N, C-alpha and C positions, 0 to 999 in steps of 0.2 A: 700362661704365656708371659715371659718377662720382656719388657720393652727395652731395646738397645739403649744404653745409658746416654748415647750421643744423638738420639732421635730428636726431631724438631718439637718435642713436647715441652712447652713452656709452662711451668707450674704456676697457674694463676687461680684455679678454682677446682673444687672437688668434681670429679666426673659423675655423671649420671650412671645409673645401673646399666644402661644399654651399652656403655663403653667399658664394661668389665674386662674385656680382653685387650684393652688398649692402655691401661695404666690407672693411676689413682688421681692424677691432676689433669685438668682440662686446659688446652691452649685456646687462643682466640678463635681459631677456625672451628674447633669443636663447639665452642659456645655459640657461634653463628649457626651451626647445624642444629643445635638445641633450640635456638630461638625459632628456627623454621619449623621445628616439631611443634612448638607451642602455638604458632600461628595456624597450623593445620589441625590441631587437636579439636575434638576427639578423633583419633585415627581409626579407620576401619579395621576390623579384626584381621583381614587378610594382610594388611600392611604390617601390623604388629607381629604377625607370624613370621614374615620375611625378615623383619628387623631382628627378631630373636635368632634367626639363622646367622645373621651377620655377627651377632654378639657371641656366638660360639665358634666363629672361624679362628683357626690357629694356623698361621702361615708356615710354622715349622713342621706341620703334619705332612706325612708323605702323600696324602691325597688332597692337599690344599688347592692345587690347581683345578681339580675336578669340582671341588666344593664351590670355588669362585664361579665356575661355569654354571653350576646349578643355581646359585643365588642370582646371577644375572638373568638366567632364563626365568626364574620366578618373578623377578622385578618386571621383566618385559611382559609376562603374562598376567601380572598383578595378582598372583596368588601362588601358593604351593600346597600340595597335599602330602608332601614328604619332608623328611629331614634332609640333612646334608648328603647322606648316603643313598644309594640306589640298589644295593644288593639284597637278594632274597635272604630271609632268616636262615642261619646255619651255613651259608656259603662262605668259604674261606678266601680271603684275599691272599695272593702269593706272599705278601709281606708277613702275614700272620703265620704262614707256614715256616718262615724264617725264625719268627719268635719262638715257635714251638720247638723247632730244631735246636735253637740256641739253648733253651731250657733243658732239653733232653741231653745235649752234649755236656753242658756244664754239670748237670746232676750226675751223669755217668762219671765225670772226673772226680766230683766230690765223694762219690761212693768208692773210689779207689781204682777205677778203670783207667788204663793207659790212654793217652791222647790218641795214639795211633789206631786204637780199636774202634773209634767212632767214625762210622761210614755215613756221614750226613753232610749236607752243605748248608751254609748260612749265607744267603745272598750269592755272591760270586766266589765265595771262599770255602774250601773244605773245612769242616769243623775240627778235624785233626790239626790243621795248620793253626787255627785260632787257639786251640788248647795248648799247642806246643809253646806258645808265648808265655805260659804260666811258669815254665821252668820246673825246678825241683819242688816237690810238694812240701808244704809246711802247714801248721795249724792256722797261722795268720792268713795264708793264701786261701785255705779252705773256707775260713770265715768270710773273707772278702768276696770270694766267688759266690757264696751262699747269699750274700746281700744282692749281688747282681741278679741271681736267679729270682729272689723275692721281688725285686723291682720289675722284672719282665713278667713274672707270673701273675702279678696283680692285674695285668692288662688282658691276659688270655684265659684266666680262670683255670689254670692247669697247675697241679693235677686236681685242684678242688674247684668248686663253684666260686666265682668272683665275689659272691655274697657271704662266703664263709669268713668268720671273724679272723682266722689265721691268714687270710689272703690279703689283708690290708697292710700295705707296706708302711713301715715306721721310718720316718726320715731320721738320718743320723744327725742332721743339723739344718735348720731353716737358714736360707741365705737371702740376701737382698738383690736388688737389680744389678749390683756389681759382681754377683756370684760369689760373694765372700761371706763366710760365717761371722757372726758378731764376736767381738773380743770376749774372752772369758767364757766361751761356750762350755756348758756342762753336759756330761754324758746322759742321754735319755735313760729313763728307768729300764726301758726294754732291753738296752744293751749293757746294763751294769755288770752282768755276769762276766762279760768279756770287755771290760772297760779299757784294758790295755790295747786290745785289738782296735777298738773304736778310736782311741787316741792316736795310734800309729796310722790309721787310715785317714784321720783328720789332718795329720801333720804331713803325710806324703803329698807332694805337689807335682802335678803334671805340667811340664813346660812345653808350650807350643806357641802359636801366634794368634792374635785376636785382631781381625781386620788388617792383617799385614804387619802388625807390631808385636814384639815379644810379649808374651803373657804367661800366666801360670794360674792354676786352679787346684783346689784340694781334691784329692781322690774321693773323699767321702761325699763332697758336694756333687762331683761328677756322677757317682753311682746313684745318688738321690735323684738326679735329673736324667737318668738313663731311660727316658721313656721310649719304648720300642717303636712307637708310632712316629718318631722323628724321622725326617727324610734321610738322615745320615746314620741310621742305626748301625749298620754293619761296620762302617768305618769307626764309629764311636766304640763299639764293642771290641774291635781290633785294638784300638788304642788303650782302652781300659784294661783289657787282659794283659797287654804288654806292660802297663804300669804296675799291675799286681805282680807280674813276673820280675819287676825291677827296672824296666826301661821307662824312666820318667821323662825323657825328652822325646817328643814326637815331631817328626818332619811334617806331618799332616795336622791341620787345625781341628780341634774338637768342636763339634757343632751341636751342643745340647741347648734345647729351648731357643732363646733368641741369640745365644752366643754364636758368633760367626755365621749368623743367618744370611749374611751377604754372600755367602758361598752357595746358597740354595740354587739348584739347577733351574728353578722357575723364576728367578729374579728378573731376568730380561723380559720374559713373557708378562710378568705382572706390571712391569713398567709400561709396556704397551697397553695393557688393560687399563691402568690408571689414566694414561693419556686419553684413551677412548672414553672412559667414564666422564672425564672432565670435558671432553669435546661434546658429549651428549648433553651436558648441562648448559653449555654455551649455545646450543642449537646451531652450530656451524661446524663445517668440516675443517679439521686441523690440518696444517701442512706437515705436521709431525707424523711419525709412524703410529697408525691407529688400526684397529680391527674393524673392517667395514661390516662384517657379519654382526658383531656386537652393536655397532652403531645402528644398524637396521633394526635390530631387536628392540632398541630403546627409543625408536622414533615416536614422536607424539605422546610422550609420557606425561602423566599428570603431576601435580604438586607433590602428593605423597610419594610417588615413584621417584621424583627428583630428590626428595629427602633421603630415600633409600640408596640411590646412586651416590649421593654425597657421603653418606655414612660408610658405604662399602669402600669407596675410594680412600677416605681418610683412614679407615681401619687397615687396609693393605699397606698404605704408605707408612703409617706409624709402626706397624709390626716389622716391616722389612727395612726400616731405617732410611727410607727415601727422604730427600730434601723436600722442602715445601713446594707447593705447586709452581 
């Protein structure tokens, strides 16, 4: 997870490992939460288990809202016997079917099949519509589409096991919090055979908006960050395939990782959750919009539970770019 560059994270000290999903530097509020942890140590095993769940929370994930609910439930019960998910082994989430369909459609196109021949859907869009955005076939486009397939396939283990060495996606370039590759980036060894394609993909830039302001981003960086578990996967795929086809200006904002996360459909709900978590710590009912069911769940919580509530509240606010309390 990349924290929004304009979040309220004031670089003052290195973060503890439990803040791994929140950035590298700690602000004053995080340090206060850390001091509370020190006062409560040693923490019971059930509390550390729940804190590990908070440390794996990613608000850009399509199931983030459900995960937050699970964590709050675990805090209220002071224990958890499960991870963030609740599905039975082998059960497919509808979003995962979209990932498989996307891989199938893109692989068909790479194998020479016409876009119109693919009778699948990806989210609310026919795969044939998405493939039509690629335009006339070329070796560069086929190479770029294969990178998109590789990126998605790593998450679904298709058509190989996720543990197969060929299933590990190789980044075209590492980027920083600003989603920019470093100056003078060199082609990774893995892509040297097609270095010209790599260079053209790095140089191609998608123009859209970032939090309402004009922005742009390298197509290579976007493909690298095209995690299918993102809440905006179908729109992102639509934009990326259009860019590969030559349409580098998008009316819709790209929302990969923390980029444009303020467009997340759960943002308003998470604001309510954060107000509720803060209200539970103050042991008084807020006049602001809160979730009474969550407040009831967090009644009469202990010191370690309050530390968990504070940690969850801060994690959500940092990742979604909310202002300070």
